[in-house]
VOPAGU-2260 file (C-alpha; in pm, 1 decimal, decimal comma):
REM VOPAGU-2260
SITE   aa  ch    i         X         Y         Z
SITE  MET   A    0     730,8    -863,1     -20,8
SITE  ASP   A    1     418,5    -974,8    -202,2
SITE  LEU   A    2      57,4    -931,5     -95,9
SITE  ASN   A    3      -6,9   -1296,5      -9,5
SITE  SER   A    4     284,4   -1331,2     231,7
SITE  TYR   A    5     235,6    -986,4     386,8
SITE  VAL   A    6    -136,0   -1019,8     465,2
SITE  TRP   A    7     -59,7   -1322,9     683,2
SITE  GLN   A    8     176,7   -1107,2     892,2
SITE  ALA   A    9     -69,6    -819,6     932,5
SITE  ASN   A   10    -247,3    -744,8    1260,5
SITE  VAL   A   11    -549,0    -605,6    1077,5
SITE  ALA   A   12    -665,2    -534,5     722,7
SITE  SER   A   13    -943,1    -305,1     605,0
SITE  SER   A   14   -1080,0    -238,0     258,4
SITE  ASN   A   15   -1153,1     111,0     133,1
SITE  PRO   A   16   -1526,7     195,8     158,0
SITE  VAL   A   17   -1528,4     358,3    -188,7
SITE  ASP   A   18   -1268,2     167,6    -393,3
SITE  GLU   A   19   -1305,3    -205,8    -330,9
SITE  TRP   A   20    -959,3    -276,3    -476,6
SITE  LEU   A   21    -772,5     -72,6    -212,5
SITE  LEU   A   22    -677,9    -245,9     111,2
SITE  ILE   A   23    -485,2    -113,9     412,2
SITE  THR   A   24    -288,5    -354,7     631,3
SITE  ALA   A   25    -130,7    -276,2     968,4
SITE  SER   A   26     143,1    -481,3    1124,9
SITE  LYS   A   27     399,1    -539,9    1397,0
SITE  ASP   A   28     669,3    -370,0    1189,2
SITE  GLU   A   29     517,2     -27,8    1277,6
SITE  SER   A   30     387,3      22,9     922,4
SITE  LEU   A   31      61,8      52,1     736,6
SITE  ARG   A   32      57,9     -58,6     374,4
SITE  LEU   A   33    -184,3      38,4     102,8
SITE  TRP   A   34    -240,9    -242,1    -148,7
SITE  ASN   A   35    -414,3    -255,2    -482,8
SITE  VAL   A   36    -552,9    -609,0    -459,6
SITE  GLU   A   37    -658,8    -612,3    -824,0
SITE  THR   A   38    -295,1    -591,1    -934,3
SITE  ALA   A   39    -138,3    -730,0    -609,8
SITE  THR   A   40      70,2    -412,7    -580,8
SITE  CYS   A   41     195,3    -241,4    -266,8
SITE  VAL   A   42     104,6     118,3    -350,3
SITE  ALA   A   43     232,2     298,5     -40,0
SITE  ILE   A   44     392,8     238,9     297,0
SITE  PHE   A   45     285,7     472,2     575,9
SITE  ALA   A   46     569,7     463,8     830,6
SITE  GLY   A   47     891,1     634,9     925,6
SITE  HIS   A   48     977,0     973,2    1071,3
SITE  GLU   A   49     634,2    1061,1    1216,1
SITE  GLY   A   50     484,2     711,7    1194,6
SITE  HIS   A   51     404,4     464,0    1471,0
SITE  ARG   A   52     679,9     352,2    1709,0
SITE  ASP   A   53     532,1      11,3    1790,1
SITE  SER   A   54     285,6    -240,6    1643,7
SITE  VAL   A   55     -14,5     -92,5    1464,5
SITE  LEU   A   56    -331,1    -256,3    1595,9
SITE  SER   A   57    -628,4     -78,3    1442,6
SITE  ILE   A   58    -742,5      96,8    1123,6
SITE  ALA   A   59   -1059,7     292,5    1051,0
SITE  TRP   A   60   -1153,6     450,4     716,1
SITE  HIS   A   61   -1332,5     781,5     670,8
SITE  PRO   A   62   -1664,1     702,4     492,8
SITE  LEU   A   63   -1546,5     882,0     176,1
SITE  GLY   A   64   -1231,7     665,3     161,3
SITE  GLN   A   65    -986,5     957,0     133,3
SITE  LYS   A   66    -843,5     931,7     484,6
SITE  PHE   A   67    -788,4     664,4     745,8
SITE  ALA   A   68    -691,8     656,1    1111,6
SITE  SER   A   69    -452,6     415,0    1277,2
SITE  ALA   A   70    -386,8     331,5    1640,8
SITE  GLY   A   71     -95,6     142,4    1784,7
SITE  MET   A   72      80,9       1,5    2087,6
SITE  ASP   A   73     272,2     330,2    2104,5
SITE  THR   A   74     -53,7     481,0    2243,5
SITE  THR   A   75     -93,6     721,0    1952,1
SITE  VAL   A   76    -366,8     772,6    1696,0
SITE  LYS   A   77    -262,7     899,9    1354,1
SITE  LEU   A   78    -470,4    1032,9    1065,9
SITE  TRP   A   79    -337,1     965,0     716,2
SITE  SER   A   80    -451,8    1105,4     383,2
SITE  LEU   A   81    -476,6     953,9      36,8
SITE  GLU   A   82    -530,6    1303,6    -103,8
SITE  GLU   A   83    -161,0    1394,9    -125,3
SITE  LYS   A   84     -52,8    1421,9    -490,6
SITE  THR   A   85     215,9    1153,7    -460,4
SITE  VAL   A   86     -32,0     909,3    -306,4
SITE  LYS   A   87    -304,7     986,5    -561,3
SITE  ASP   A   88     -57,2     942,7    -848,0
SITE  ALA   A   89      67,1     612,8    -704,6
SITE  ILE   A   90    -288,1     479,2    -665,4
SITE  GLU   A   91    -366,0     570,9   -1025,7
SITE  ALA   A   92     -41,5     415,2   -1150,3
SITE  SER   A   93    -108,5      95,3    -954,2
SITE  TYR   A   94    -400,7      18,8   -1184,9
SITE  ASP   A   95    -166,0      27,3   -1485,7
SITE  VAL   A   96      53,1    -256,9   -1360,1
SITE  GLN   A   97     -27,3    -511,7   -1628,3
SITE  PRO   A   98     166,1    -792,9   -1792,3
SITE  ARG   A   99     353,2    -686,3   -2102,2
SITE  ARG   A  100     497,3    -890,3   -2385,5
SITE  CYS   A  101     868,0    -896,8   -2468,6
SITE  THR   A  102    1004,8   -1067,4   -2777,0
SITE  GLY   A  103    1352,1   -1138,4   -2908,5
SITE  LEU   A  104    1493,1   -1259,9   -2579,7
SITE  PRO   A  105    1834,1   -1431,5   -2592,3
SITE  GLY   A  106    1798,2   -1803,5   -2651,2
SITE  ALA   A  107    1436,4   -1774,4   -2765,4
SITE  SER   A  108    1298,1   -1766,8   -3114,0
SITE  ASN   A  109    1139,2   -1442,2   -3227,8
SITE  LYS   A  110     800,4   -1617,4   -3221,3
SITE  MET   A  111     821,1   -1686,2   -2846,3
SITE  GLU   A  112     695,6   -1426,7   -2603,2
SITE  LYS   A  113     767,3   -1391,9   -2233,3
SITE  THR   A  114     541,5   -1203,0   -1996,3
SITE  TYR   A  115     687,4    -953,3   -1750,7
SITE  LYS   A  116     520,6    -723,2   -1501,7
SITE  LYS   A  117     563,0    -350,0   -1551,3
SITE  PRO   A  118     784,2    -219,9   -1268,1
SITE  PHE   A  119     606,6     -26,3    -993,7
SITE  ARG   A  120     774,2     193,2    -733,2
SITE  THR   A  121     604,9     184,0    -391,9
SITE  ILE   A  122     594,8     527,1    -230,4
SITE  TYR   A  123     671,5     606,9     133,8
SITE  GLU   A  124     455,0     847,2     331,9
SITE  GLN   A  125     616,0     948,4     661,6
SITE  MET   A  126     395,1    1235,7     775,6
SITE  PRO   A  127      39,9    1181,7     898,0
SITE  ILE   A  128    -192,1    1483,0     874,0
SITE  PHE   A  129    -265,5    1450,8    1247,0
SITE  SER   A  130    -111,1    1266,1    1539,1
SITE  THR   A  131    -184,6    1250,1    1910,0
SITE  ASN   A  132     107,0    1291,3    2147,6
SITE  LYS   A  133     235,6    1005,8    2357,6
């Protein structure tokens, strides 16, 4: 799913207070998604085993932008961290998603170039660092 179509399905979106290119969206599908809006890349999906069990309705960032809280229809509040190594690495890699040039494609002359996006693997974070009980 791309950024443009997903944002229209989100209940709420909130930009990181430190890095203007990072955006968190929360939706009815019980997930939160971290986007790099500069490269239109879904960096991470926060959902799953210990995630929300119903629509996510609210997001609030810590002022330093390293953590965020979410609240949902499941009556829980969860605290998530961007400081985990896998998340930090994914954020850094999301800035490297740039068009690249490929030549010598079948049916094309060697002078023609086609642009492709570098593949990016979205990570899944299933464990918040804190969660209230139902």
